[in-house]
TIDREN-757493 format. One record per residue (C-alpha): x, y, z; residue in three letters; residue number from 1; chain. Coordinates in Angstrom, 3 decimals. Example, Ala and Ser with C-alpha at 12.3 -4.5 7.8 and 13.67 -1.06 7.14 Angstrom:
// residues 2
<r><px>12.300</px><py>-4.500</py><pz>7.800</pz><rest>ALA</rest><nr>1</nr><kette>A</kette></r>
<r><px>13.670</px><py>-1.060</py><pz>7.140</pz><rest>SER</rest><nr>2</nr><kette>A</kette></r>
// end
This chain:
// residues 166
<r><px>-12.461</px><py>3.160</py><pz>30.997</pz><rest>MET</rest><nr>1</nr><kette>A</kette></r>
<r><px>-9.339</px><py>1.450</py><pz>29.675</pz><rest>ARG</rest><nr>2</nr><kette>A</kette></r>
<r><px>-8.760</px><py>-2.260</py><pz>30.080</pz><rest>PHE</rest><nr>3</nr><kette>A</kette></r>
<r><px>-5.329</px><py>-3.727</py><pz>30.509</pz><rest>SER</rest><nr>4</nr><kette>A</kette></r>
<r><px>-5.711</px><py>-7.452</py><pz>30.393</pz><rest>LEU</rest><nr>5</nr><kette>A</kette></r>
<r><px>-2.107</px><py>-8.430</py><pz>30.922</pz><rest>ILE</rest><nr>6</nr><kette>A</kette></r>
<r><px>-0.740</px><py>-8.025</py><pz>34.442</pz><rest>ASP</rest><nr>7</nr><kette>A</kette></r>
<r><px>2.697</px><py>-9.515</py><pz>33.948</pz><rest>ARG</rest><nr>8</nr><kette>A</kette></r>
<r><px>4.817</px><py>-11.057</py><pz>31.218</pz><rest>ILE</rest><nr>9</nr><kette>A</kette></r>
<r><px>6.436</px><py>-14.237</py><pz>32.506</pz><rest>GLU</rest><nr>10</nr><kette>A</kette></r>
<r><px>8.556</px><py>-15.197</py><pz>29.514</pz><rest>THR</rest><nr>11</nr><kette>A</kette></r>
<r><px>9.178</px><py>-13.667</py><pz>26.126</pz><rest>LEU</rest><nr>12</nr><kette>A</kette></r>
<r><px>11.312</px><py>-15.114</py><pz>23.390</pz><rest>GLU</rest><nr>13</nr><kette>A</kette></r>
<r><px>11.352</px><py>-12.621</py><pz>20.455</pz><rest>PRO</rest><nr>14</nr><kette>A</kette></r>
<r><px>10.183</px><py>-14.173</py><pz>17.211</pz><rest>GLY</rest><nr>15</nr><kette>A</kette></r>
<r><px>8.984</px><py>-17.301</py><pz>19.007</pz><rest>VAL</rest><nr>16</nr><kette>A</kette></r>
<r><px>6.612</px><py>-17.093</py><pz>22.000</pz><rest>GLN</rest><nr>17</nr><kette>A</kette></r>
<r><px>5.315</px><py>-15.230</py><pz>25.034</pz><rest>ILE</rest><nr>18</nr><kette>A</kette></r>
<r><px>3.606</px><py>-16.227</py><pz>28.267</pz><rest>SER</rest><nr>19</nr><kette>A</kette></r>
<r><px>1.703</px><py>-13.723</py><pz>30.374</pz><rest>ALA</rest><nr>20</nr><kette>A</kette></r>
<r><px>-0.809</px><py>-13.683</py><pz>33.214</pz><rest>VAL</rest><nr>21</nr><kette>A</kette></r>
<r><px>-4.031</px><py>-11.889</py><pz>34.088</pz><rest>LYS</rest><nr>22</nr><kette>A</kette></r>
<r><px>-5.093</px><py>-12.098</py><pz>37.734</pz><rest>ASN</rest><nr>23</nr><kette>A</kette></r>
<r><px>-8.886</px><py>-11.720</py><pz>37.835</pz><rest>LEU</rest><nr>24</nr><kette>A</kette></r>
<r><px>-10.232</px><py>-9.873</py><pz>40.858</pz><rest>SER</rest><nr>25</nr><kette>A</kette></r>
<r><px>-13.608</px><py>-8.570</py><pz>41.929</pz><rest>MET</rest><nr>26</nr><kette>A</kette></r>
<r><px>-12.212</px><py>-5.081</py><pz>41.300</pz><rest>ALA</rest><nr>27</nr><kette>A</kette></r>
<r><px>-12.758</px><py>-5.571</py><pz>37.539</pz><rest>GLU</rest><nr>28</nr><kette>A</kette></r>
<r><px>-15.677</px><py>-3.213</py><pz>36.795</pz><rest>GLU</rest><nr>29</nr><kette>A</kette></r>
<r><px>-17.200</px><py>-5.404</py><pz>34.060</pz><rest>TYR</rest><nr>30</nr><kette>A</kette></r>
<r><px>-17.797</px><py>-8.235</py><pz>36.536</pz><rest>LEU</rest><nr>31</nr><kette>A</kette></r>
<r><px>-20.699</px><py>-6.336</py><pz>38.071</pz><rest>ALA</rest><nr>32</nr><kette>A</kette></r>
<r><px>-22.664</px><py>-6.882</py><pz>34.837</pz><rest>ASP</rest><nr>33</nr><kette>A</kette></r>
<r><px>-21.292</px><py>-10.168</py><pz>33.532</pz><rest>HIS</rest><nr>34</nr><kette>A</kette></r>
<r><px>-23.182</px><py>-12.092</py><pz>34.927</pz><rest>PHE</rest><nr>35</nr><kette>A</kette></r>
<r><px>-24.924</px><py>-10.643</py><pz>38.017</pz><rest>PRO</rest><nr>36</nr><kette>A</kette></r>
<r><px>-24.670</px><py>-13.234</py><pz>40.782</pz><rest>GLY</rest><nr>37</nr><kette>A</kette></r>
<r><px>-22.149</px><py>-15.292</py><pz>38.794</pz><rest>PHE</rest><nr>38</nr><kette>A</kette></r>
<r><px>-19.223</px><py>-13.014</py><pz>37.882</pz><rest>PRO</rest><nr>39</nr><kette>A</kette></r>
<r><px>-17.020</px><py>-14.420</py><pz>35.111</pz><rest>VAL</rest><nr>40</nr><kette>A</kette></r>
<r><px>-14.555</px><py>-12.918</py><pz>32.651</pz><rest>MET</rest><nr>41</nr><kette>A</kette></r>
<r><px>-16.355</px><py>-12.360</py><pz>29.328</pz><rest>PRO</rest><nr>42</nr><kette>A</kette></r>
<r><px>-15.080</px><py>-14.505</py><pz>26.460</pz><rest>GLY</rest><nr>43</nr><kette>A</kette></r>
<r><px>-14.306</px><py>-11.441</py><pz>24.370</pz><rest>VAL</rest><nr>44</nr><kette>A</kette></r>
<r><px>-11.978</px><py>-10.178</py><pz>27.106</pz><rest>LEU</rest><nr>45</nr><kette>A</kette></r>
<r><px>-10.202</px><py>-13.539</py><pz>27.260</pz><rest>MET</rest><nr>46</nr><kette>A</kette></r>
<r><px>-9.682</px><py>-13.130</py><pz>23.506</pz><rest>LEU</rest><nr>47</nr><kette>A</kette></r>
<r><px>-8.445</px><py>-9.561</py><pz>24.039</pz><rest>GLU</rest><nr>48</nr><kette>A</kette></r>
<r><px>-5.955</px><py>-10.826</py><pz>26.615</pz><rest>ALA</rest><nr>49</nr><kette>A</kette></r>
<r><px>-4.544</px><py>-13.203</py><pz>23.968</pz><rest>MET</rest><nr>50</nr><kette>A</kette></r>
<r><px>-4.359</px><py>-10.319</py><pz>21.491</pz><rest>ALA</rest><nr>51</nr><kette>A</kette></r>
<r><px>-2.576</px><py>-8.085</py><pz>24.010</pz><rest>GLU</rest><nr>52</nr><kette>A</kette></r>
<r><px>-0.003</px><py>-10.761</py><pz>24.817</pz><rest>ALA</rest><nr>53</nr><kette>A</kette></r>
<r><px>0.505</px><py>-11.419</py><pz>21.118</pz><rest>GLY</rest><nr>54</nr><kette>A</kette></r>
<r><px>0.966</px><py>-7.696</py><pz>20.479</pz><rest>ALA</rest><nr>55</nr><kette>A</kette></r>
<r><px>3.794</px><py>-7.556</py><pz>23.043</pz><rest>TRP</rest><nr>56</nr><kette>A</kette></r>
<r><px>5.490</px><py>-10.461</py><pz>21.292</pz><rest>LEU</rest><nr>57</nr><kette>A</kette></r>
<r><px>5.182</px><py>-8.698</py><pz>17.905</pz><rest>VAL</rest><nr>58</nr><kette>A</kette></r>
<r><px>6.439</px><py>-5.362</py><pz>19.286</pz><rest>ARG</rest><nr>59</nr><kette>A</kette></r>
<r><px>9.535</px><py>-6.906</py><pz>20.856</pz><rest>VAL</rest><nr>60</nr><kette>A</kette></r>
<r><px>10.158</px><py>-9.083</py><pz>17.799</pz><rest>THR</rest><nr>61</nr><kette>A</kette></r>
<r><px>10.132</px><py>-5.925</py><pz>15.617</pz><rest>ASP</rest><nr>62</nr><kette>A</kette></r>
<r><px>12.041</px><py>-3.824</py><pz>18.202</pz><rest>ASP</rest><nr>63</nr><kette>A</kette></r>
<r><px>9.056</px><py>-1.475</py><pz>18.450</pz><rest>PHE</rest><nr>64</nr><kette>A</kette></r>
<r><px>9.111</px><py>-0.506</py><pz>14.748</pz><rest>THR</rest><nr>65</nr><kette>A</kette></r>
<r><px>5.351</px><py>0.135</py><pz>14.714</pz><rest>HIS</rest><nr>66</nr><kette>A</kette></r>
<r><px>3.249</px><py>2.209</py><pz>17.100</pz><rest>SER</rest><nr>67</nr><kette>A</kette></r>
<r><px>0.052</px><py>0.314</py><pz>16.309</pz><rest>MET</rest><nr>68</nr><kette>A</kette></r>
<r><px>-0.480</px><py>-3.452</py><pz>16.657</pz><rest>VAL</rest><nr>69</nr><kette>A</kette></r>
<r><px>-4.162</px><py>-4.253</py><pz>16.315</pz><rest>VAL</rest><nr>70</nr><kette>A</kette></r>
<r><px>-6.311</px><py>-7.360</py><pz>16.206</pz><rest>LEU</rest><nr>71</nr><kette>A</kette></r>
<r><px>-7.288</px><py>-7.939</py><pz>12.579</pz><rest>ALA</rest><nr>72</nr><kette>A</kette></r>
<r><px>-8.772</px><py>-11.429</py><pz>12.607</pz><rest>GLU</rest><nr>73</nr><kette>A</kette></r>
<r><px>-9.547</px><py>-14.402</py><pz>14.821</pz><rest>VAL</rest><nr>74</nr><kette>A</kette></r>
<r><px>-9.971</px><py>-17.974</py><pz>13.671</pz><rest>ARG</rest><nr>75</nr><kette>A</kette></r>
<r><px>-11.063</px><py>-21.255</py><pz>15.215</pz><rest>ASN</rest><nr>76</nr><kette>A</kette></r>
<r><px>-11.758</px><py>-19.787</py><pz>18.661</pz><rest>VAL</rest><nr>77</nr><kette>A</kette></r>
<r><px>-12.946</px><py>-22.337</py><pz>21.199</pz><rest>LYS</rest><nr>78</nr><kette>A</kette></r>
<r><px>-13.908</px><py>-21.674</py><pz>24.776</pz><rest>TYR</rest><nr>79</nr><kette>A</kette></r>
<r><px>-13.550</px><py>-24.105</py><pz>27.683</pz><rest>GLY</rest><nr>80</nr><kette>A</kette></r>
<r><px>-14.283</px><py>-23.206</py><pz>31.282</pz><rest>GLN</rest><nr>81</nr><kette>A</kette></r>
<r><px>-15.153</px><py>-19.910</py><pz>32.929</pz><rest>PHE</rest><nr>82</nr><kette>A</kette></r>
<r><px>-12.567</px><py>-17.642</py><pz>34.541</pz><rest>VAL</rest><nr>83</nr><kette>A</kette></r>
<r><px>-13.802</px><py>-16.405</py><pz>37.918</pz><rest>GLN</rest><nr>84</nr><kette>A</kette></r>
<r><px>-12.491</px><py>-13.801</py><pz>40.379</pz><rest>PRO</rest><nr>85</nr><kette>A</kette></r>
<r><px>-9.524</px><py>-15.119</py><pz>42.346</pz><rest>GLY</rest><nr>86</nr><kette>A</kette></r>
<r><px>-8.267</px><py>-17.151</py><pz>39.406</pz><rest>GLU</rest><nr>87</nr><kette>A</kette></r>
<r><px>-5.198</px><py>-16.518</py><pz>37.250</pz><rest>THR</rest><nr>88</nr><kette>A</kette></r>
<r><px>-5.553</px><py>-16.697</py><pz>33.473</pz><rest>LEU</rest><nr>89</nr><kette>A</kette></r>
<r><px>-2.251</px><py>-17.756</py><pz>31.906</pz><rest>ARG</rest><nr>90</nr><kette>A</kette></r>
<r><px>-1.843</px><py>-16.732</py><pz>28.288</pz><rest>ILE</rest><nr>91</nr><kette>A</kette></r>
<r><px>0.557</px><py>-18.419</py><pz>25.919</pz><rest>ALA</rest><nr>92</nr><kette>A</kette></r>
<r><px>1.033</px><py>-17.241</py><pz>22.338</pz><rest>ALA</rest><nr>93</nr><kette>A</kette></r>
<r><px>3.333</px><py>-18.607</py><pz>19.659</pz><rest>GLU</rest><nr>94</nr><kette>A</kette></r>
<r><px>4.326</px><py>-16.729</py><pz>16.515</pz><rest>LEU</rest><nr>95</nr><kette>A</kette></r>
<r><px>3.356</px><py>-18.873</py><pz>13.507</pz><rest>VAL</rest><nr>96</nr><kette>A</kette></r>
<r><px>3.979</px><py>-16.408</py><pz>10.676</pz><rest>GLU</rest><nr>97</nr><kette>A</kette></r>
<r><px>5.516</px><py>-12.945</py><pz>10.726</pz><rest>HIS</rest><nr>98</nr><kette>A</kette></r>
<r><px>4.888</px><py>-11.112</py><pz>7.473</pz><rest>GLY</rest><nr>99</nr><kette>A</kette></r>
<r><px>5.579</px><py>-7.544</py><pz>6.439</pz><rest>GLU</rest><nr>100</nr><kette>A</kette></r>
<r><px>2.305</px><py>-6.090</py><pz>7.814</pz><rest>LYS</rest><nr>101</nr><kette>A</kette></r>
<r><px>0.618</px><py>-8.969</py><pz>9.625</pz><rest>GLU</rest><nr>102</nr><kette>A</kette></r>
<r><px>1.571</px><py>-11.605</py><pz>12.151</pz><rest>SER</rest><nr>103</nr><kette>A</kette></r>
<r><px>-0.287</px><py>-14.861</py><pz>12.735</pz><rest>LYS</rest><nr>104</nr><kette>A</kette></r>
<r><px>-0.213</px><py>-16.429</py><pz>16.171</pz><rest>LEU</rest><nr>105</nr><kette>A</kette></r>
<r><px>-1.574</px><py>-19.506</py><pz>17.881</pz><rest>ARG</rest><nr>106</nr><kette>A</kette></r>
<r><px>-2.724</px><py>-18.644</py><pz>21.396</pz><rest>ALA</rest><nr>107</nr><kette>A</kette></r>
<r><px>-4.488</px><py>-20.101</py><pz>24.392</pz><rest>GLN</rest><nr>108</nr><kette>A</kette></r>
<r><px>-5.566</px><py>-19.145</py><pz>27.861</pz><rest>GLY</rest><nr>109</nr><kette>A</kette></r>
<r><px>-5.479</px><py>-21.573</py><pz>30.807</pz><rest>LEU</rest><nr>110</nr><kette>A</kette></r>
<r><px>-6.572</px><py>-21.623</py><pz>34.393</pz><rest>VAL</rest><nr>111</nr><kette>A</kette></r>
<r><px>-4.407</px><py>-24.281</py><pz>36.008</pz><rest>GLY</rest><nr>112</nr><kette>A</kette></r>
<r><px>-4.246</px><py>-26.991</py><pz>33.369</pz><rest>ASP</rest><nr>113</nr><kette>A</kette></r>
<r><px>-7.751</px><py>-26.310</py><pz>32.001</pz><rest>GLN</rest><nr>114</nr><kette>A</kette></r>
<r><px>-8.047</px><py>-24.485</py><pz>28.661</pz><rest>VAL</rest><nr>115</nr><kette>A</kette></r>
<r><px>-10.402</px><py>-21.516</py><pz>28.898</pz><rest>THR</rest><nr>116</nr><kette>A</kette></r>
<r><px>-9.880</px><py>-20.196</py><pz>25.365</pz><rest>VAL</rest><nr>117</nr><kette>A</kette></r>
<r><px>-7.747</px><py>-20.992</py><pz>22.339</pz><rest>ARG</rest><nr>118</nr><kette>A</kette></r>
<r><px>-7.529</px><py>-19.970</py><pz>18.762</pz><rest>GLY</rest><nr>119</nr><kette>A</kette></r>
<r><px>-5.526</px><py>-18.312</py><pz>16.032</pz><rest>GLN</rest><nr>120</nr><kette>A</kette></r>
<r><px>-5.173</px><py>-14.537</py><pz>15.883</pz><rest>ILE</rest><nr>121</nr><kette>A</kette></r>
<r><px>-3.922</px><py>-12.199</py><pz>13.199</pz><rest>VAL</rest><nr>122</nr><kette>A</kette></r>
<r><px>-2.366</px><py>-8.914</py><pz>14.293</pz><rest>LEU</rest><nr>123</nr><kette>A</kette></r>
<r><px>-1.840</px><py>-6.033</py><pz>11.850</pz><rest>ARG</rest><nr>124</nr><kette>A</kette></r>
<r><px>0.898</px><py>-3.521</py><pz>12.532</pz><rest>ARG</rest><nr>125</nr><kette>A</kette></r>
<r><px>1.467</px><py>-0.024</py><pz>11.203</pz><rest>TYR</rest><nr>126</nr><kette>A</kette></r>
<r><px>2.413</px><py>3.535</py><pz>12.066</pz><rest>ASN</rest><nr>127</nr><kette>A</kette></r>
<r><px>0.079</px><py>6.529</py><pz>12.014</pz><rest>LEU</rest><nr>128</nr><kette>A</kette></r>
<r><px>2.663</px><py>8.285</py><pz>9.809</pz><rest>ALA</rest><nr>129</nr><kette>A</kette></r>
<r><px>2.051</px><py>5.651</py><pz>7.124</pz><rest>ASP</rest><nr>130</nr><kette>A</kette></r>
<r><px>-1.157</px><py>7.559</py><pz>6.273</pz><rest>GLU</rest><nr>131</nr><kette>A</kette></r>
<r><px>-0.090</px><py>11.042</py><pz>7.359</pz><rest>ASP</rest><nr>132</nr><kette>A</kette></r>
<r><px>3.656</px><py>11.811</py><pz>7.788</pz><rest>PRO</rest><nr>133</nr><kette>A</kette></r>
<r><px>2.730</px><py>14.742</py><pz>10.051</pz><rest>ARG</rest><nr>134</nr><kette>A</kette></r>
<r><px>1.754</px><py>12.162</py><pz>12.686</pz><rest>GLN</rest><nr>135</nr><kette>A</kette></r>
<r><px>5.273</px><py>10.732</py><pz>13.052</pz><rest>ALA</rest><nr>136</nr><kette>A</kette></r>
<r><px>5.653</px><py>12.565</py><pz>16.357</pz><rest>TRP</rest><nr>137</nr><kette>A</kette></r>
<r><px>2.604</px><py>10.687</py><pz>17.699</pz><rest>ILE</rest><nr>138</nr><kette>A</kette></r>
<r><px>4.168</px><py>7.379</py><pz>16.672</pz><rest>ASP</rest><nr>139</nr><kette>A</kette></r>
<r><px>7.357</px><py>8.303</py><pz>18.509</pz><rest>GLU</rest><nr>140</nr><kette>A</kette></r>
<r><px>5.456</px><py>9.166</py><pz>21.700</pz><rest>GLY</rest><nr>141</nr><kette>A</kette></r>
<r><px>3.359</px><py>6.004</py><pz>21.570</pz><rest>LEU</rest><nr>142</nr><kette>A</kette></r>
<r><px>6.455</px><py>3.811</py><pz>21.067</pz><rest>ILE</rest><nr>143</nr><kette>A</kette></r>
<r><px>8.215</px><py>5.515</py><pz>23.988</pz><rest>GLU</rest><nr>144</nr><kette>A</kette></r>
<r><px>5.157</px><py>4.879</py><pz>26.215</pz><rest>GLU</rest><nr>145</nr><kette>A</kette></r>
<r><px>4.934</px><py>1.236</py><pz>25.070</pz><rest>LEU</rest><nr>146</nr><kette>A</kette></r>
<r><px>8.597</px><py>0.657</py><pz>25.917</pz><rest>ARG</rest><nr>147</nr><kette>A</kette></r>
<r><px>7.926</px><py>2.041</py><pz>29.401</pz><rest>SER</rest><nr>148</nr><kette>A</kette></r>
<r><px>4.894</px><py>-0.222</py><pz>29.824</pz><rest>GLN</rest><nr>149</nr><kette>A</kette></r>
<r><px>6.955</px><py>-3.251</py><pz>28.818</pz><rest>LEU</rest><nr>150</nr><kette>A</kette></r>
<r><px>9.476</px><py>-2.522</py><pz>31.584</pz><rest>VAL</rest><nr>151</nr><kette>A</kette></r>
<r><px>6.612</px><py>-2.615</py><pz>34.121</pz><rest>LEU</rest><nr>152</nr><kette>A</kette></r>
<r><px>5.118</px><py>-5.790</py><pz>32.658</pz><rest>LEU</rest><nr>153</nr><kette>A</kette></r>
<r><px>8.369</px><py>-7.700</py><pz>32.520</pz><rest>GLN</rest><nr>154</nr><kette>A</kette></r>
<r><px>9.352</px><py>-7.155</py><pz>36.138</pz><rest>THR</rest><nr>155</nr><kette>A</kette></r>
<r><px>10.534</px><py>-10.527</py><pz>37.389</pz><rest>GLY</rest><nr>156</nr><kette>A</kette></r>
<r><px>10.166</px><py>-12.217</py><pz>34.013</pz><rest>SER</rest><nr>157</nr><kette>A</kette></r>
<r><px>12.642</px><py>-14.016</py><pz>31.850</pz><rest>ARG</rest><nr>158</nr><kette>A</kette></r>
<r><px>12.810</px><py>-11.997</py><pz>28.655</pz><rest>ILE</rest><nr>159</nr><kette>A</kette></r>
<r><px>14.645</px><py>-13.676</py><pz>25.800</pz><rest>GLY</rest><nr>160</nr><kette>A</kette></r>
<r><px>14.476</px><py>-17.124</py><pz>27.387</pz><rest>GLN</rest><nr>161</nr><kette>A</kette></r>
<r><px>12.334</px><py>-20.054</py><pz>26.228</pz><rest>PRO</rest><nr>162</nr><kette>A</kette></r>
<r><px>9.432</px><py>-21.039</py><pz>28.421</pz><rest>MET</rest><nr>163</nr><kette>A</kette></r>
<r><px>10.342</px><py>-23.393</py><pz>31.227</pz><rest>GLY</rest><nr>164</nr><kette>A</kette></r>
<r><px>13.951</px><py>-22.193</py><pz>31.659</pz><rest>THR</rest><nr>165</nr><kette>A</kette></r>
<r><px>15.320</px><py>-20.364</py><pz>34.630</pz><rest>ALA</rest><nr>166</nr><kette>A</kette></r>
// end
């Protein structure tokens, strides 16, 4: 099973910020077990949604230079309310520091105006060919696939515009 915790990117300003949404529905398989009789999105998946949104911001900021953008660290994570089926989790992430190999972001998830999760995340980026040059072809294929996914995620969004602008 593969989770994709970002349904749509609403705004993306390279090098600055991203906003994205996850629409939670009863079709999410993990809800059957978390918690039976009271289905809610697990906190770790809210955190993963923030990491996925942040990874899209980093990829676009770097013009897809790296095939791999992975969660390396989380700091000061705080949870608020539950996210239940039928609700929309809105993710906002802001790039705080963009180093050579790592990016630090401040991120939060909201349902309406209520914070469900917030914290700082560190994303590490690299290519498989960094360790084994024979894997450069894999990097190329992954980057091509990621570019295609971005097109689907940005449908109807305002790429390159600050949040709140039309």
